[in-house]
C-alpha positions as a Markdown table, in Angstrom:
| # | Residue | x | y | z |
|---|---|---|---|---|
| 1 | Met | 87.5 | 62.1 | -31.6 |
| 2 | Ala | 85.5 | 62.2 | -34.8 |
| 3 | Lys | 81.8 | 62.6 | -34.6 |
| 4 | Lys | 79.9 | 59.6 | -35.9 |
| 5 | Pro | 77.6 | 60.3 | -38.9 |
| 6 | Arg | 74.0 | 60.1 | -38.1 |
| 7 | Ala | 71.6 | 57.8 | -39.9 |
| 8 | Asp | 67.9 | 58.6 | -39.9 |
| 9 | Gly | 65.8 | 55.5 | -40.5 |
| 10 | Asn | 67.6 | 54.2 | -43.6 |
| 11 | Pro | 70.9 | 52.5 | -42.5 |
| 12 | Asn | 72.5 | 53.2 | -45.8 |
| 13 | Ile | 72.1 | 56.9 | -45.4 |
| 14 | Val | 74.5 | 59.2 | -43.5 |
| 15 | Lys | 73.8 | 62.9 | -42.8 |
| 16 | Leu | 76.8 | 65.0 | -42.0 |
| 17 | Trp | 77.7 | 68.5 | -40.7 |
| 18 | Pro | 74.5 | 70.1 | -39.6 |
| 19 | Thr | 74.4 | 73.9 | -38.8 |
| 20 | Thr | 73.2 | 74.4 | -35.2 |
| 21 | Met | 71.9 | 77.8 | -34.2 |
| 22 | Leu | 70.0 | 79.2 | -31.2 |
| 23 | Val | 67.1 | 81.7 | -31.4 |
| 24 | Lys | 65.4 | 82.8 | -28.2 |
| 25 | Arg | 63.9 | 85.9 | -26.5 |
| 26 | Phe | 65.3 | 87.5 | -23.4 |
| 27 | Ala | 62.6 | 87.3 | -20.7 |
| 28 | His | 63.8 | 90.6 | -19.2 |
| 29 | Phe | 64.2 | 92.6 | -22.4 |
| 30 | Gln | 61.5 | 95.1 | -21.6 |
| 31 | Lys | 63.5 | 96.1 | -18.5 |
| 32 | Val | 67.0 | 95.8 | -20.0 |
| 33 | Asn | 66.6 | 97.3 | -23.4 |
| 34 | Pro | 65.6 | 100.8 | -22.5 |
| 35 | Ala | 68.7 | 101.1 | -20.2 |
| 36 | Leu | 70.9 | 99.7 | -23.0 |
| 37 | Leu | 69.5 | 102.3 | -25.5 |
| 38 | Glu | 70.3 | 105.1 | -23.0 |
| 39 | Leu | 73.8 | 103.8 | -22.5 |
| 40 | Phe | 74.5 | 103.3 | -26.2 |
| 41 | Tyr | 73.3 | 106.7 | -27.3 |
| 42 | Gln | 75.3 | 108.4 | -24.6 |
| 43 | His | 78.4 | 106.4 | -25.7 |
| 44 | Arg | 77.9 | 107.4 | -29.3 |
| 45 | Asp | 77.2 | 111.1 | -28.6 |
| 46 | Arg | 80.4 | 111.5 | -26.6 |
| 47 | Glu | 82.2 | 110.9 | -29.9 |
| 48 | Gln | 80.1 | 113.6 | -31.6 |
| 49 | Arg | 79.1 | 111.4 | -34.5 |
| 50 | Asn | 76.4 | 112.5 | -36.9 |
| 51 | Pro | 73.2 | 110.7 | -35.8 |
| 52 | Glu | 72.4 | 109.9 | -39.4 |
| 53 | Gln | 75.6 | 107.9 | -39.8 |
| 54 | Ala | 75.9 | 104.3 | -39.0 |
| 55 | Tyr | 77.8 | 103.8 | -35.7 |
| 56 | Ala | 79.6 | 100.8 | -34.3 |
| 57 | Ser | 81.4 | 100.9 | -31.0 |
| 58 | Lys | 84.7 | 99.1 | -30.4 |
| 59 | Asp | 84.3 | 95.5 | -29.5 |
| 60 | Asp | 85.4 | 95.8 | -25.9 |
| 61 | Leu | 82.2 | 97.1 | -24.4 |
| 62 | Gln | 82.4 | 94.6 | -21.5 |
| 63 | Asn | 85.6 | 96.3 | -20.4 |
| 64 | His | 84.1 | 99.9 | -20.5 |
| 65 | Tyr | 81.0 | 99.2 | -18.4 |
| 66 | Pro | 81.8 | 96.2 | -16.1 |
| 67 | Leu | 79.4 | 97.5 | -13.4 |
| 68 | His | 76.5 | 98.4 | -15.7 |
| 69 | Gln | 73.7 | 96.2 | -14.4 |
| 70 | Glu | 71.6 | 95.7 | -17.6 |
| 71 | Leu | 74.7 | 95.1 | -19.8 |
| 72 | Gly | 75.8 | 92.5 | -17.3 |
| 73 | Glu | 72.4 | 90.9 | -17.4 |
| 74 | Leu | 72.5 | 90.7 | -21.1 |
| 75 | Ala | 76.1 | 89.3 | -21.1 |
| 76 | Glu | 74.9 | 86.6 | -18.7 |
| 77 | Phe | 71.9 | 85.7 | -21.0 |
| 78 | Ile | 74.2 | 85.6 | -24.0 |
| 79 | Ser | 76.7 | 83.3 | -22.2 |
| 80 | Lys | 74.0 | 80.9 | -21.1 |
| 81 | Gly | 72.7 | 80.8 | -24.6 |
| 82 | Ile | 76.2 | 79.9 | -26.0 |
| 83 | Val | 76.4 | 77.1 | -23.5 |
| 84 | Glu | 73.0 | 75.9 | -24.6 |
| 85 | Val | 73.7 | 75.9 | -28.3 |
| 86 | Ala | 77.3 | 74.6 | -27.9 |
| 87 | Thr | 76.1 | 71.7 | -25.8 |
| 88 | Glu | 73.6 | 70.7 | -28.4 |
| 89 | Ala | 76.1 | 71.0 | -31.3 |
| 90 | Asn | 78.7 | 69.0 | -29.4 |
| 91 | Arg | 76.3 | 66.3 | -28.3 |
| 92 | Gly | 78.2 | 63.0 | -28.3 |
| 93 | Leu | 81.6 | 64.7 | -28.1 |
| 94 | Trp | 81.6 | 66.4 | -24.7 |
| 95 | Arg | 81.8 | 64.2 | -21.7 |
| 96 | Gln | 78.5 | 63.8 | -19.9 |
| 97 | Gly | 78.1 | 66.5 | -17.3 |
| 98 | Glu | 81.1 | 68.5 | -18.7 |
| 99 | Lys | 81.4 | 71.9 | -17.1 |
| 100 | Val | 82.4 | 74.6 | -19.6 |
| 101 | Ser | 83.0 | 78.3 | -19.4 |
| 102 | Val | 82.4 | 81.0 | -22.0 |
| 103 | Thr | 84.6 | 84.0 | -22.6 |
| 104 | Leu | 83.1 | 86.9 | -24.6 |
| 105 | Thr | 86.1 | 88.0 | -26.6 |
| 106 | Gly | 84.2 | 90.8 | -28.2 |
| 107 | Leu | 81.0 | 92.7 | -27.3 |
| 108 | Trp | 79.9 | 95.8 | -29.2 |
| 109 | Phe | 76.8 | 97.7 | -30.3 |
| 110 | Gln | 75.7 | 99.1 | -33.6 |
| 111 | Ile | 73.2 | 101.9 | -34.4 |
| 112 | Ser | 72.1 | 102.0 | -38.0 |
| 113 | Asn | 69.7 | 104.0 | -40.3 |
| 114 | Gly | 69.8 | 105.7 | -43.6 |
| 115 | Phe | 70.1 | 102.4 | -45.6 |
| 116 | Ser | 73.4 | 101.5 | -43.8 |
| 117 | Phe | 74.5 | 97.8 | -43.9 |
| 118 | His | 77.4 | 95.5 | -43.8 |
| 119 | Glu | 78.6 | 93.3 | -46.6 |
| 120 | Met | 78.6 | 89.5 | -46.2 |
| 121 | His | 81.2 | 88.4 | -43.7 |
| 122 | Val | 82.3 | 85.8 | -41.2 |
| 123 | His | 83.8 | 86.2 | -37.7 |
| 124 | Gly | 87.3 | 84.9 | -36.8 |
| 125 | Asn | 89.1 | 83.8 | -33.6 |
| 126 | Cys | 86.0 | 82.5 | -32.0 |
| 127 | Ser | 83.6 | 79.5 | -32.2 |
| 128 | Trp | 80.3 | 81.2 | -31.7 |
| 129 | Ser | 79.0 | 84.7 | -32.6 |
| 130 | Gly | 75.6 | 86.3 | -32.4 |
| 131 | Val | 73.3 | 89.3 | -32.6 |
| 132 | Tyr | 70.9 | 90.6 | -30.0 |
| 133 | Tyr | 68.2 | 93.0 | -31.2 |
| 134 | Val | 67.9 | 95.9 | -28.7 |
| 135 | Gln | 65.6 | 98.0 | -31.0 |
| 136 | Ala | 64.1 | 96.5 | -34.2 |
| 137 | Gly | 62.7 | 99.8 | -35.3 |
| 138 | Asp | 61.0 | 99.5 | -38.6 |
| 139 | Cys | 62.7 | 96.2 | -39.8 |
| 140 | Ser | 60.7 | 93.7 | -41.8 |
| 141 | Thr | 58.9 | 91.4 | -39.6 |
| 142 | Ser | 58.1 | 88.4 | -41.9 |
| 143 | Pro | 58.5 | 87.4 | -45.5 |
| 144 | Glu | 55.0 | 88.8 | -46.2 |
| 145 | Ser | 56.0 | 92.2 | -44.9 |
| 146 | His | 58.5 | 92.7 | -47.7 |
| 147 | Arg | 57.1 | 90.6 | -50.4 |
| 148 | Gly | 58.2 | 91.9 | -53.8 |
| 149 | Lys | 60.9 | 94.2 | -52.3 |
| 150 | Gln | 64.1 | 94.0 | -50.4 |
| 151 | Pro | 63.9 | 93.1 | -46.7 |
| 152 | Asn | 64.5 | 96.0 | -44.4 |
| 153 | Gly | 67.2 | 95.4 | -41.8 |
| 154 | Val | 66.9 | 91.6 | -41.8 |
| 155 | Thr | 69.9 | 89.5 | -40.9 |
| 156 | Arg | 70.5 | 86.8 | -43.6 |
| 157 | Phe | 72.6 | 83.7 | -43.0 |
| 158 | Tyr | 74.0 | 81.7 | -45.8 |
| 159 | Gly | 74.4 | 77.9 | -45.9 |
| 160 | Pro | 78.0 | 76.6 | -46.0 |
| 161 | His | 77.4 | 75.2 | -49.5 |
| 162 | Met | 76.1 | 78.5 | -50.9 |
| 163 | Glu | 79.4 | 79.7 | -52.5 |
| 164 | His | 79.7 | 76.5 | -54.4 |
| 165 | Met | 76.2 | 76.9 | -56.0 |
| 166 | Ala | 77.2 | 80.1 | -58.0 |
| 167 | Gly | 78.1 | 78.1 | -61.1 |
| 168 | Gly | 76.6 | 74.9 | -60.0 |
| 169 | Phe | 74.0 | 72.8 | -61.7 |
| 170 | Gly | 70.5 | 72.7 | -60.2 |
| 171 | Asp | 67.8 | 70.2 | -60.8 |
| 172 | Tyr | 65.2 | 68.2 | -58.8 |
| 173 | Gly | 68.0 | 65.9 | -57.5 |
| 174 | Asn | 69.7 | 68.6 | -55.5 |
| 175 | Leu | 66.6 | 70.6 | -54.6 |
| 176 | Tyr | 67.7 | 70.4 | -50.9 |
| 177 | Leu | 70.6 | 72.8 | -51.8 |
| 178 | His | 68.4 | 75.4 | -53.5 |
| 179 | Asp | 67.2 | 77.0 | -50.3 |
| 180 | Asn | 70.6 | 78.2 | -49.2 |
| 181 | Ser | 69.8 | 81.1 | -46.9 |
| 182 | Trp | 67.8 | 81.8 | -43.7 |
| 183 | Asp | 66.5 | 85.1 | -42.5 |
| 184 | Ser | 66.4 | 86.3 | -38.9 |
| 185 | Tyr | 63.7 | 88.9 | -38.5 |
| 186 | Pro | 64.6 | 91.4 | -35.8 |
| 187 | Glu | 62.4 | 91.6 | -32.7 |
| 188 | Asp | 63.1 | 93.6 | -29.6 |
| 189 | Gly | 64.8 | 91.2 | -27.1 |
| 190 | Lys | 65.6 | 88.4 | -29.7 |
| 191 | Leu | 68.9 | 86.6 | -29.5 |
| 192 | Cys | 70.4 | 84.7 | -32.4 |
| 193 | Ile | 73.6 | 82.7 | -31.9 |
| 194 | Phe | 75.4 | 81.0 | -34.8 |
| 195 | Pro | 78.6 | 79.3 | -35.6 |
| 196 | Ser | 81.2 | 82.0 | -36.4 |
| 197 | His | 82.2 | 80.5 | -39.8 |
| 198 | Ile | 78.7 | 81.0 | -41.2 |
| 199 | Lys | 78.5 | 83.8 | -43.7 |
| 200 | His | 75.9 | 86.5 | -42.9 |
| 201 | Met | 74.9 | 90.1 | -43.6 |
| 202 | Pro | 72.3 | 92.6 | -42.5 |
| 203 | Phe | 70.2 | 94.1 | -45.3 |
| 204 | Pro | 70.2 | 97.9 | -45.6 |
| 205 | Tyr | 68.0 | 99.5 | -42.9 |
| 206 | Asn | 66.0 | 102.7 | -43.0 |
| 207 | Gly | 63.2 | 103.7 | -40.7 |
| 208 | Asp | 61.8 | 106.3 | -38.3 |
| 209 | Lys | 63.6 | 104.6 | -35.4 |
| 210 | Asp | 67.2 | 103.4 | -35.5 |
| 211 | Arg | 68.0 | 99.7 | -35.7 |
| 212 | Val | 70.1 | 99.0 | -32.6 |
| 213 | Ile | 71.8 | 95.7 | -32.0 |
| 214 | Val | 74.5 | 94.1 | -29.8 |
| 215 | Ser | 77.0 | 91.8 | -31.5 |
| 216 | Phe | 79.5 | 89.4 | -29.9 |
| 217 | His | 82.2 | 86.8 | -30.3 |
| 218 | Ala | 82.8 | 84.0 | -27.9 |
| 219 | Gln | 85.3 | 81.2 | -27.1 |
| 220 | Val | 84.3 | 78.1 | -25.1 |
| 221 | Phe | 86.7 | 76.3 | -22.7 |
| 222 | Asn | 86.4 | 73.0 | -20.9 |
| 223 | Ser | 86.8 | 72.4 | -17.2 |
| 224 | Ser | 90.6 | 72.3 | -17.4 |
| 225 | Gly | 90.6 | 75.7 | -19.1 |
| 226 | Ser | 91.6 | 74.2 | -22.5 |
| 227 | Met | 89.8 | 74.8 | -25.8 |
| 228 | Ser | 90.8 | 71.2 | -26.6 |
| 229 | Tyr | 91.4 | 71.9 | -30.3 |
| 230 | Asp | 92.8 | 68.8 | -31.9 |
| 231 | Tyr | 93.2 | 69.3 | -35.7 |
| 232 | Ser | 94.7 | 66.4 | -37.6 |
| 233 | Phe | 94.4 | 64.6 | -40.9 |
| 234 | Asn | 95.2 | 61.3 | -39.1 |
| 235 | Asn | 92.0 | 60.9 | -37.0 |
């Protein structure tokens, strides 16, 4: 079933394909985050990695520590957030009162410092992805905090039209396309969930404290256990 275009005021105007994201803070982060930090550093140190190197665990963290209380609390908070944002994004498509379930197909942590970063990328085999900031460290906190210089450890998301603007024409008529990125400024306990196809990257980070995050992938199923994916050019 195709989603109907939305008209705002002017009946001759249709607006299509918005990008829906969720940003909220975990109410229990002050309790959960210290326990997560202890767990993550112990996990990393068992591999005898240089503390100055960027570290990323494997993406099956939920299988390694199924009984870890604080990790379980975070996973539950993430899953509820995915239901919240997916419900909004699919408004008018899901049946009213539809019960859905979330499967975290990937859950991992990253510890970064020394100007480490990831290149721009997307996530596959999932519909929603996200980042949870366990320790923001010395990341930039606002546009004013890095004015005139590169952001420190900020997560930047790029609009789906961004790649087409590289050689594109810009004037006053397409001013709405010129602002083609959005920055998520890290805060301890902040969760940011986004559609997995959205391009994003963290800026290089350097600070007295490490930047520590949890990343995740998720799939959403309906009450029958199906993802209900109906891809067709004949709709």
